[in-house]
Phi, psi and omega in degrees: 000354179262005179302157175287152177299349180288357178273351179270137175303130179101345184258102171264195180306310189289319178292324178300319174305309179306308178301329175304325173303325175282354178084025180250102183243336187235158183298319174302315194292328177285321175299323185271010178264087177289150184295150175268349172194185181215157178242132179281119175229034180274350179225134173275125189254133164312133179303322187273352173250016175299127183279107187294337192279336184294323174069021183247158183294143182230157173262130178225160176222137177192200175249144178286128176255243178302147173225117194223120176247126183235156181239090180296329174205178192284128176093358185227134173232154172231127175260124175242128177235129176264129174242134185218152179229186185290348185254345179163192193220147174223143185264118176271134191221139174226146183256129177048040172228062182297332183298339184290345186292330176300335188279349185235155171213138184313130173094348174292145178262131178222162175238142185222142186231120184176181173273124176267132180240166173249107186225136174057038168078015178213163177285144171221147175232110182279125176049052178293163169273113186243140172227149182288147179078179177280157179306139184252064180055049179307319184060229178267112185274138182288148175228119189252163168289136189240175172227164179301127180097353178243134177251164174311311184301321184301307191295314183302318174288326174298319177289324177297315178295328178298313184292332178289322174294324188290332189294352180263002180270147177281149184295142188270346191259115182303137181312317180301330190263008178287138179295142180245000190274346171214175181308142184243124175243154167309156182298316178301320179294323173301318178296318176302321178290332180281327185270325184219069178288156172273341181202170179291321185289327176292312175305315178298319175297323178296310179312309187293325177289322186287327174291325176296319190275345167293314178291327178295321181294316181299312178294319181299321175295322175300316185291328175285329175292323177291324178296312181302313184293335182063222181264035180302132182286137171263196176278124175266108183269163180263173179300159181301140188237195182308322183293312183296327182292316176302319183293312177303311186302325189259004178290131181287010184195161182267139183295144179277176187292318183303308185297318177301317184292321189293308181295323179297320172298321181286319178300316175299326177285323177296323179274005175262190186248352178274133175309136182262135177226110188221145171252117179258123188236141179187160178290167176294136186081009182274352180095040175289332178296317179295323178303316178291326177290327173302314180299314179288333171291324183296318191287319166310313182294343177263008169095016178239176178257157174240164176216141179227119180250133177244162184287330185229160177293323181300313184292320182299316180299318183295313181302321186298312187288329182279327180289323175300322174289315185302316193266356183309131183085349181260161195278055187227120172270123181240138192233157179233132177221125174219182179305335193265358185289132174302148185308309187300311186296320179304320179288317177297316173304315182293322178294320180295326177293321189278344179268350180095357185291327177268127186258327175236117176255128177242145185182181173270212187279003168301334182294339185250028171287156177302324182280002178272093182255127176267151175283324182191080179287118181243344179213138178234126175249129180238129175263095185246152175274138179242149187296327189251023168080000000 
């Protein structure tokens, strides 16, 4: 299950690169690339009875009639395919997509999903999502985040193939640890219900289970790590001194109760002897960054260096700008290291980091390269994106 998505039929070098843009390179990563939304395709609507006032996409099914491609002007093509059932007909249209003409032949049965409108005296459906044959219990169809060159049908097909392979895998969660507060499904069924649910309720049950198992896996990993490390002694920081006082004094706002409580917990850990491992959780805009800045200020005040690693260059740059404002006027040197850092600047930065002149280093995964050597690294903050918010 750790194998590349190239193992799946239809995934060649080109498509593998497109999936890689989405951060999907392995089969588990594909299974965990959850839909951003769903379309209700649980009911087939008769073409002639579709409510044209609702303006919502509907699922219809019928036989292909006439197929026509016209060229109203140079550089433009319009493909028109008439689909009809016993109640009426609808004209499906695509602009500058001549290649789709090969997908149709008169008399074939297809299902189409899209908005039906009344134009020029007839029903029309512009750029519908079409599949061969009658709907096969489509239910709620997933909508994925895409990149140029990758279609929804490409991702859906790949996910279905990955689910077929995954059915041979055993459930990862030990039986005694399984939740009892809601229905329990085998792991592969939970993934299938997340990607292709029959209802919103089914998708929510699967989401709760997968969220539980992800948190369980994270907690189990932390427990194992603590057990392996035993009572290894960490850095014992002293009480807050002049640098923390200056930092607090020049903050342009007062800390919230949540921020204060979070930092007090971190402060107590840092002044103890056991290595700290904490997860700071909060909504967007709740002020997690200033809590991280306070912790890094404390480690610098105790003679050590700090690092903050972000998942993207944009986020790393935003953190650098924010930290530069928060530490303005304080005797703390902050630097930014990403894949875009120039060769000459990188050499100088790494020298200053190894000498201890740079006290807080902010960057992407460029921070964990072999040539990045700290003089005395004391605290690391990772700002990571999580699937379940």
